[in-house]
C-alpha positions as CSV (number, residue, x, y, z in Angstrom):
1,M,0.9,21.3,8.9
2,P,-1.5,20.5,5.9
3,V,0.1,22.1,2.5
4,E,-3.1,23.9,1.8
5,D,-2.4,25.5,5.5
6,V,0.7,26.6,4.4
7,I,-0.6,28.2,1.3
8,A,-3.5,29.6,3.0
9,S,-0.5,31.7,5.2
10,I,0.5,33.3,2.1
11,P,-0.5,36.8,2.4
12,I,-2.1,38.7,-0.7
13,K,-2.5,42.4,-0.3
14,D,-5.1,43.4,-2.7
15,S,-8.5,41.9,-2.0
16,G,-7.7,38.5,-2.8
17,D,-6.8,38.7,-6.3
18,I,-5.3,35.8,-7.9
19,D,-3.4,37.7,-10.5
20,A,-1.8,39.2,-7.4
21,F,-1.0,35.9,-6.2
22,M,0.6,34.5,-9.0
23,T,2.8,37.7,-9.6
24,R,4.2,37.6,-6.1
25,W,4.1,33.6,-6.0
26,G,8.3,34.4,-7.0
27,S,8.8,37.3,-5.1
28,T,11.0,37.3,-1.9
29,V,10.3,40.9,-1.0
30,Y,7.3,40.0,1.0
31,D,7.2,38.1,4.4
32,Y,5.0,34.8,5.0
33,K,3.9,33.2,8.1
34,L,4.3,29.5,9.0
35,N,3.3,28.4,12.1
36,N,3.0,32.1,13.0
37,V,6.1,32.7,12.8
38,T,7.4,35.0,9.9
39,V,9.5,33.4,7.4
40,D,10.7,34.5,3.7
41,F,9.5,32.7,0.8
42,Q,12.3,30.5,0.4
43,D,12.2,28.6,3.8
44,L,8.5,28.6,3.1
45,M,9.0,26.3,-0.1
46,V,11.4,24.5,2.3
47,A,8.9,23.7,4.6
48,V,6.1,22.9,2.3
49,S,8.7,20.4,0.3
50,E,9.6,18.8,3.9
51,H,5.7,18.5,4.3
52,R,5.5,16.9,1.0
53,A,7.7,14.2,2.0
54,I,6.3,13.9,5.1
55,A,2.8,13.3,3.8
56,V,4.3,10.5,1.6
57,E,5.8,8.6,4.2
58,G,2.4,8.6,5.9
59,E,1.1,6.4,3.1
60,V,4.4,4.1,2.8
61,T,4.1,2.5,6.6
62,P,0.3,1.5,5.9
63,L,1.2,0.2,2.1
64,A,4.2,-1.5,3.5
65,L,2.0,-3.1,6.3
66,R,-0.8,-4.3,3.8
67,M,1.9,-5.7,1.5
68,R,3.4,-8.0,4.3
69,R,-0.2,-9.1,5.3
70,R,-1.0,-10.2,1.5
71,N,2.2,-12.0,1.5
72,K,1.6,-14.1,4.8
73,D,-1.8,-14.9,3.1
74,L,-0.1,-15.8,-0.5
75,E,1.7,-18.4,2.0
76,R,-1.2,-19.7,3.7
77,A,-3.1,-20.0,0.7
78,G,0.1,-21.7,-1.5
79,S,0.3,-24.2,1.2
80,L,-3.6,-25.1,1.6
81,L,-3.3,-25.1,-2.3
82,A,-0.5,-27.9,-1.9
83,I,-2.5,-30.0,0.5
84,F,-5.3,-30.1,-2.1
85,T,-3.4,-30.6,-5.1
86,K,-1.5,-33.5,-3.5
87,A,-5.0,-34.9,-2.4
88,Q,-6.0,-34.6,-6.2
89,S,-3.1,-36.5,-7.3
90,E,-4.3,-39.8,-5.3
91,F,-7.2,-40.2,-7.1
92,N,-7.1,-42.0,-10.5
93,S,-7.9,-40.2,-13.9
94,D,-10.9,-42.9,-13.7
95,S,-12.1,-42.3,-10.2
96,S,-15.5,-40.5,-9.9
97,G,-16.7,-37.2,-8.6
98,G,-17.7,-38.8,-5.7
99,S,-14.8,-40.7,-4.9
100,T,-13.0,-39.9,-1.7
101,T,-9.6,-39.3,0.2
102,H,-8.4,-38.5,3.6
103,I,-7.1,-34.5,3.8
104,S,-4.7,-33.6,6.7
105,G,-2.4,-30.8,7.4
106,I,-4.6,-27.8,7.6
107,K,-4.1,-25.7,10.4
108,A,-6.5,-23.1,12.0
109,D,-4.8,-20.3,10.7
110,Q,-6.0,-21.4,7.2
111,Y,-9.6,-21.8,8.3
112,D,-10.4,-18.6,6.9
113,L,-9.0,-18.7,3.5
114,L,-10.3,-22.4,3.5
115,A,-14.1,-21.2,3.8
116,E,-13.3,-18.5,1.6
117,A,-12.4,-21.0,-1.0
118,Y,-15.4,-23.2,-0.2
119,R,-18.1,-20.6,-0.9
120,R,-16.1,-19.9,-4.2
121,R,-16.5,-23.7,-5.5
122,G,-20.1,-22.8,-4.7
123,G,-20.4,-24.6,-1.3
124,T,-21.7,-23.2,2.4
125,P,-18.8,-24.1,5.0
126,P,-19.9,-24.3,8.9
127,A,-20.3,-21.5,11.0
128,T,-17.4,-22.3,13.1
129,I,-14.5,-24.7,11.3
130,T,-13.4,-27.3,13.3
131,D,-10.3,-29.4,12.6
132,G,-12.6,-32.5,12.3
133,W,-14.5,-30.8,9.6
134,A,-11.3,-29.8,7.7
135,N,-9.2,-32.7,7.9
136,S,-11.5,-35.4,7.0
137,D,-12.8,-37.2,4.3
138,W,-13.3,-34.9,0.6
139,T,-15.1,-36.1,-2.3
140,K,-12.8,-35.7,-5.8
141,S,-15.3,-33.0,-7.1
142,S,-15.1,-31.3,-4.1
143,I,-11.2,-31.2,-3.8
144,E,-11.0,-30.1,-7.8
145,G,-13.2,-27.2,-6.9
146,M,-11.2,-26.3,-4.1
147,V,-8.1,-26.3,-6.2
148,Q,-9.5,-24.2,-8.5
149,A,-11.0,-21.8,-6.2
150,L,-7.5,-21.5,-4.5
151,K,-5.8,-21.0,-7.4
152,S,-8.4,-18.3,-8.2
153,M,-7.8,-16.4,-4.7
154,I,-3.9,-16.4,-5.3
155,D,-4.0,-15.3,-8.8
156,E,-6.1,-12.2,-7.2
157,M,-3.8,-11.8,-4.4
158,N,-0.5,-11.5,-6.9
159,N,-2.6,-8.9,-9.1
160,K,-2.8,-6.8,-6.0
161,S,0.5,-7.4,-4.7
162,Q,1.6,-5.9,-8.1
163,S,-0.3,-3.3,-8.0
164,D,0.9,-2.2,-4.6
165,M,4.3,-2.6,-5.3
166,T,3.7,-0.5,-8.3
167,R,2.2,2.0,-6.0
168,M,4.9,1.9,-3.3
169,Q,7.8,2.2,-6.2
170,S,6.0,5.6,-7.4
171,L,5.6,6.9,-3.7
172,V,9.3,6.2,-2.6
173,D,10.5,8.0,-5.8
174,R,7.9,10.7,-4.4
175,R,9.4,11.1,-1.2
176,D,12.9,11.0,-2.4
177,E,12.1,13.9,-4.9
178,S,10.5,16.0,-2.1
179,Y,13.8,15.2,0.1
180,T,16.2,16.2,-2.6
181,T,14.0,19.2,-3.8
182,A,14.0,20.5,-0.2
183,T,17.8,19.7,0.3
184,T,18.8,21.6,-3.1
185,L,16.6,24.6,-2.0
186,M,18.4,24.9,1.1
187,T,21.8,24.3,-0.3
188,N,20.9,27.1,-2.8
189,I,19.4,29.4,0.0
190,S,22.8,28.8,1.9
191,E,24.8,29.7,-1.2
192,T,22.9,32.8,-2.0
193,R,23.0,34.0,1.3
194,D,26.9,33.5,1.6
195,N,27.8,35.4,-1.5
196,A,25.5,38.0,-0.2
197,I,27.4,38.1,2.6
198,R,30.9,38.1,0.7
199,N,29.8,40.8,-1.6
200,L,28.8,43.5,1.6
């Protein structure tokens, strides 16, 4: 149940006046409706805390999946960079930009990254990349451009990964705080009721 629906279920006795709402917020003398069940204020607050934790959990799962996908992309891009860096090292320092060397080892699951890097270095990859195009003779200038493009792509992915890790830590902290709040509320409610019973 969305938090706004929980809050909306709190009755306000006099014509929706906000002061009445604020005055009664901490009161336990009125009953509240939660999923058409009458509950007291403490139980309502426990439900709100639990809902917050569940809502945060709903953000954690897709974020974790995105982080896993990006880690795989980083691994693929790193492998591709290693291939082009190795090819770059095969040229003599005085080789011209038009000199060529053979590239090998590029896999089909790296073609999307290969195409993106090729576009970034200013080229237009074929509409359908084939093994014959990927693993073929490349010029020195093309290889140098690919190395720089791949490094740029990896840097961007690392920056996004860092942001996602910060976001994940924040979500985990919020989720833990919500569960802790709910647990504390339930413990306090139980102790209060036990004390009330003992004092009867």
